C-alpha positions as CSV (number, residue, x, y, z in Angstrom):
1,M,4.6,1.2,19.5
2,F,4.8,3.8,16.5
3,R,8.2,3.4,16.1
4,R,8.3,-0.4,15.6
5,R,5.0,0.1,13.2
6,L,7.4,2.6,11.2
7,V,10.0,0.2,10.9
8,V,8.0,-2.7,9.9
9,S,6.2,-0.4,7.5
10,L,9.4,0.8,5.8
11,L,10.7,-2.8,5.7
12,L,7.7,-3.9,3.7
13,T,7.8,-0.8,1.5
14,L,11.4,-2.3,0.1
15,P,9.9,-5.2,-1.8
16,I,7.4,-2.8,-3.2
17,L,9.5,-0.4,-4.3
18,Y,12.1,-2.7,-5.9
19,F,9.3,-4.6,-7.9
20,S,7.6,-1.4,-8.9
21,H,7.5,-0.9,-12.8
22,E,7.5,2.9,-12.1
23,L,11.0,2.8,-10.0
24,Q,12.4,0.4,-12.3
25,Q,11.5,3.0,-15.3
26,W,12.9,6.0,-13.5
27,L,16.0,4.4,-12.2
28,R,16.3,2.4,-15.4
29,F,17.1,-1.5,-14.0
30,E,15.2,-4.5,-14.3
31,A,13.9,-6.5,-11.2
32,V,14.7,-10.1,-10.7
33,R,11.9,-12.3,-12.0
34,F,11.3,-15.8,-10.8
35,P,8.1,-17.9,-10.9
36,G,5.7,-16.2,-8.6
37,S,7.2,-12.6,-8.5
38,E,4.3,-10.7,-10.0
39,W,2.7,-11.6,-6.2
40,V,5.4,-10.1,-4.3
41,T,4.3,-6.8,-4.6
42,P,0.6,-7.5,-4.0
43,V,1.2,-9.8,-0.9
44,F,3.7,-7.4,0.4
45,A,1.0,-4.3,-0.2
46,V,-1.8,-6.3,1.6
47,A,0.5,-6.9,4.7
48,L,1.6,-3.1,4.7
49,Y,-1.8,-1.7,4.5
50,V,-3.1,-4.1,7.2
51,Y,-0.1,-3.6,9.8
52,G,0.8,0.0,8.8
53,G,-2.6,1.4,7.7
54,W,-4.9,-0.2,10.5
55,I,-4.3,2.4,12.7
56,F,-5.6,5.1,10.1
57,I,-8.2,2.7,9.7
58,E,-9.7,2.8,13.3
59,G,-8.9,6.1,13.7
60,A,-11.3,7.1,10.8
61,W,-13.8,4.6,12.1
62,R,-13.7,6.7,15.6
63,E,-14.0,9.9,13.6
64,L,-16.8,8.5,11.2
65,R,-18.7,7.3,14.3
66,A,-18.5,10.6,16.3
67,R,-19.8,12.5,12.9
68,A,-16.5,14.5,13.0
69,P,-14.3,13.2,9.8
70,G,-11.0,14.8,10.3
71,M,-7.5,13.6,9.1
72,M,-7.6,10.4,9.9
73,A,-10.6,9.6,8.0
74,L,-8.8,11.5,4.8
75,V,-5.7,9.2,5.5
76,A,-8.0,6.2,5.7
77,M,-9.7,7.0,2.6
78,A,-6.6,7.7,0.4
79,I,-4.6,4.7,1.3
80,T,-7.6,2.2,0.8
81,V,-8.8,3.8,-2.6
82,A,-5.2,3.3,-3.5
83,F,-4.7,-0.4,-2.4
84,V,-8.5,-1.5,-3.6
85,Y,-7.9,0.0,-7.2
86,S,-4.2,-1.5,-7.3
87,L,-5.6,-5.0,-6.2
88,A,-8.3,-4.5,-8.9
89,V,-5.9,-3.7,-11.4
90,T,-3.6,-7.1,-9.9
91,F,-6.9,-9.2,-10.6
92,G,-7.8,-7.8,-14.4
93,L,-8.9,-4.6,-14.2
94,R,-7.2,-2.4,-17.0
95,G,-4.9,0.4,-15.4
96,N,-1.7,1.0,-13.7
97,E,-1.2,-0.4,-10.2
98,A,-0.7,2.2,-7.7
99,F,0.8,0.4,-4.4
100,L,3.6,3.0,-4.4
101,S,0.6,5.4,-3.3
102,S,-0.7,3.6,-0.8
103,S,2.2,2.3,0.9
């Protein structure tokens, strides 16, 4: 199960990397643009967060219910904050997307 999640998560991360502004600046390339291309990263990030991150969110929920927060809670909080912030930026909040941090 974990191997499959890892492989699918890596595949979902590739378009996020390709369309990320940071990677384009670092590697000095320009991603292909087409109508709706600005939504590729958020859509794949949602899929990645739900599919790849769900195991951490479930683990965090169990840890918090047991009143014994640990690594799962820490990872879940980190990916959730980066993901929610990036979605807020996508929908108009001033700032830079951090989808790379949440993937």
